[in-house]
LUMNU-255316 format. One record per residue (C-alpha): x, y, z. Coordinates in steps of 0.2 Angstrom, whole numbers, plus 2048, in hexadecimal, padded with zeros to 3 digits. Layout:
N
XYZ ...
This chain:
233
84F7F883E 85680384D 84E813852 85E81885C 860827852 84F82E858 85482B86C 85683E86F 846843868 835843872 82A834875 81E839868 82A83885A 831827861 81F821862 81C827850 82B81E849 82880E853 81680F84C 81B81183A 82980483A 81E7F7842 8107FB837 81C7FA827 8217E982D 80F7E382F 80A7EA81E 8187E3814 8157D281E 8267D1826 81A7CF835 80F7C2830 7FC7C1834 7F97B8844 80C7BB84A 80E7C085C 8187D0860 8217D486F 8227E6877 8337E2880 83A7DA870 8367E8864 83B7F5870 84C7EC870 84C7EA85D 8487FD85A 853803869 84480C872 83B80A882 82B7FF882 82080F884 822814872 81E80286D 80F800878 808811870 80C80A85E 8037FA862 7F4804868 7F380E858 7F57FE84E 7E77F5858 7DC805854 7DF801841 7DB7F0844 7ED7EA83E 7F07E384F 7E77DA85D 7EB7DE86E 7EB7CE878 7EB7D188B 7FA7C8895 8007C2884 8067D187A 7FF7D6868 7FC7CB85A 7FC7D1848 7EA7D1842 7E57C4834 7E07CB824 7CE7CF824 7C67CD812 7B97DA817 7C57E681C 7CF7E480C 7C07E5800 7B97F580A 7C97FD807 7CB7F87F6 7BA7FF7F2 7BE8107F9 7CF8117F1 7C880C7E1 7BA8197E2 7C68277E6 7D38227D9 7C78217CB 7C18327CF 7D28387D0 7D98317C0 7CA8377B6 7CE8487BC 7DF8477B7 7DA8407A6 7CE84F7A4 7DB85B7A8 7E985379F 7F385F795 80385878C 80886A789 80B86D79B 81C8687A3 8148617B2 80B8547A7 81A85179C 82584D7AC 8178437B3 8168387A4 8288367A2 8288307B4 81A8247B2 82381C7A3 83381B7AE 8298127BC 8228057B0 8338027AA 8397FF7BC 8297F47BF 8317E97B2 8427E87BA 83A7E47CB 8307D57C3 8417CF7BC 8487CF7CD 8387C97D5 83A7D77E2 8287D97E9 82C7E67F4 8347F17E6 8257ED7DC 8187F37E8 8228037EC 8228067D8 8108027D7 80B80F7E4 81781C7DC 80E8197CC 7FC81D7D4 80382B7DE 80A8357CE 7F88387C9 7F183B7DA 7FF8487DE 7F98527CD 7E98567D6 7F185F7E4 7E48587F0 7EB854802 7DB84D808 7DA8417FA 7EC83C7FD 7E9839810 7DA82F80D 7E18247FF 7F082180B 7E581B819 7DF80E80D 7EF80680C 7F27FC81D 7E67ED81A 7E67EE807 7F97ED805 7FB7DD80F 7EF7D5802 7F87DD7F3 8087D67F9 8017C57F9 7FA7C87E9 80A7CA7E2 80E7B87E4 8007B27D8 8057AE7C6 8077BC7BA 7FF7C97C6 80F7D57C4 80F7D47B1 7FD7D87B1 7FF7E77BC 80C7EE7B0 7FF7EC7A1 7F27F57AC 7FD8037B0 80180579E 7EF805799 7EB8127A7 7F981E7A1 7F381C78F 7E1820794 7E583079F 7F1837793 7E4835785 7D884078F 7CC83078E 7C283179E 7B782379A 7C6817796 7CE81D7A6 7C18187B0 7BF8087A7 7D28037A8 7D48097BB 7C47FF7C0 7CB7EF7B7 7DC7F37C0 7D47F17D1 7C77E37CD 7D67D87C6 7DF7D97D6 7CE7D57DF 7CD7C57D4 7DD7BF7DC 7D67BD7ED 7D07AB7EB 7E27A67E6 7E97AF7F3 7DF7A7801 7E37967FA 7F679A7FB 7F57A180C 7E679B816 7EE79E827 7EF7B1824 7DC7B3823 7CF7B4830 
């Protein structure tokens, strides 16, 4: 976890590296909702001074992933259901529009689309291996990579940046959703349906299956809360 290899670079670089590492640990739930974080302990662990850690804490508090508690340190924010649903709504809206655009433009004779289709099939196969290993982190990475394939085809940096910003609060919930029965196998089936709809140039079906994909995850929320009540406000 050390950032010692960055010690010769400037403070901004160290601050960003510390921010990204701490944010990653919060999102993948290695730092639990409600857990207290210490500037000095993290500075020692990451091999940096306390200044980059303090700057990272400030950025994360602006994202509402940390709560700064005077004289006590920083606490990992509890999961806000409103924040999760707000970001889910925005991401769903953007991805439905994006995936429909890909379906509309789909050209099986175009090398880009052929390569993307093959990559999507490979990712779905890797999903199945992750389920067998019960590797939730890998499964999430593959899930994101699957969605990213279609978004990248649009060559829209603004879209990519906006979708990326949606992930912080949403991903903590998604890691917990992976613990619910049959969730991962359902996601694989839905990804297969999405790929089939897009590669068939069926915009209406694409919207239907992508919307179901997001709403299926939303339906898991009560189960997650029952399993981890201490993580929520």
